[in-house]
C-alpha positions in Angstrom: 79.1 100.3 85.9 76.9 102.6 83.8 79.6 105.2 83.9 82.5 102.9 83.2 84.7 101.8 80.4 82.3 99.1 79.2 79.0 100.8 78.4 80.3 103.4 76.0 84.1 103.2 76.0 85.4 106.1 78.0 89.2 106.0 78.2 89.3 108.3 81.2 87.3 105.6 83.1 89.6 102.7 82.3 91.7 102.8 85.5 88.6 103.2 87.8 86.8 100.3 85.9 89.9 98.1 86.2 90.3 98.7 89.9 86.5 98.0 90.5 86.6 94.7 88.5 89.8 93.6 90.4 88.0 94.3 93.7 84.9 92.4 92.6 87.1 89.4 91.6 89.0 89.5 94.9 85.7 89.4 96.8 84.2 86.7 94.7 87.2 84.4 95.0 88.0 85.1 98.7 84.5 85.1 100.3 82.5 82.0 101.1 79.4 82.6 99.0 76.8 80.0 98.4 77.5 78.4 95.0 74.5 79.2 92.9 73.8 80.0 89.2 73.9 83.7 90.2 77.3 83.3 91.8 78.8 81.4 88.9 77.4 84.0 86.5 78.8 86.9 88.5 82.2 85.2 88.7 82.2 84.5 85.0 81.3 88.1 84.1 83.9 89.5 86.4 86.6 87.3 84.9 85.6 88.2 81.3 85.6 91.9 82.2 89.1 91.5 83.6 90.3 89.8 80.4 88.8 92.5 78.2 90.4 95.3 80.3 93.8 93.4 80.2 93.5 93.3 76.4 92.7 97.0 76.3 95.7 97.7 78.5 98.0 95.7 76.2 96.6 97.4 73.1 97.3 100.8 74.5 100.9 100.2 75.4 
């Protein structure tokens, strides 16, 4: 994610970042991971990242 939309906003990386976050969310919600503080944190970060990217998308339309 260093070379993504989030570190220093790079509009050309938006679509790649969005697809990557959606894939991470899909994995986190569909796999049977052990529920731990790390899992909950990863899930929360992925959801927040998705919300932010959705807001960026809405703002650019």
